[in-house]
C-alpha positions in Angstrom: 14.4 -9.0 13.2 12.8 -8.2 10.0 10.2 -5.2 9.7 7.3 -6.8 10.8 9.1 -8.2 14.0 9.9 -4.3 14.2 5.8 -3.3 13.7 4.8 -5.9 16.1 7.6 -4.3 18.9 6.2 -1.1 18.1 2.3 -1.9 19.0 4.3 -2.7 22.1 5.9 0.1 22.9 2.5 1.9 22.0 0.5 -0.3 24.7 3.1 0.7 27.4 5.9 -1.9 27.0 9.1 -0.2 28.3 11.4 -3.0 27.6 9.8 -3.3 23.5 11.2 0.6 24.0 14.3 -0.1 25.4 14.9 -2.6 22.4 13.8 -0.2 19.4 16.3 2.5 20.5 19.3 0.2 21.4 18.9 -1.1 18.0 18.7 2.3 16.5 20.3 4.7 18.0 23.5 4.0 16.0 22.1 4.6 12.9 20.3 7.6 14.1 23.1 9.1 15.6 25.2 8.8 12.6 22.6 9.9 10.2 22.6 13.0 12.2 26.3 13.4 12.8 26.9 13.2 9.1 24.2 16.0 8.2 26.0 18.3 10.8 29.1 17.8 9.4 27.6 18.0 5.8 26.0 21.3 6.8 29.2 22.8 8.5 31.7 22.4 4.9 28.7 24.0 3.6 29.3 26.9 5.6 33.1 26.7 5.4 32.8 26.7 1.4 33.0 29.8 -0.6 29.7 30.4 -3.0 30.2 29.8 -6.5 31.1 33.2 -8.3 28.1 34.0 -11.2 
């Protein structure tokens, strides 16, 4: 599916189509979880690294 298809699916979601919502969740959930996990790991590493000396 391309961007135009997603736009139509979002329109369907807004209209209350729960199957369209489920489709979007299934499609994008892995990417969202990956981005959140990656960001959390980066933040944890930043806290663990010593501060630079001035």
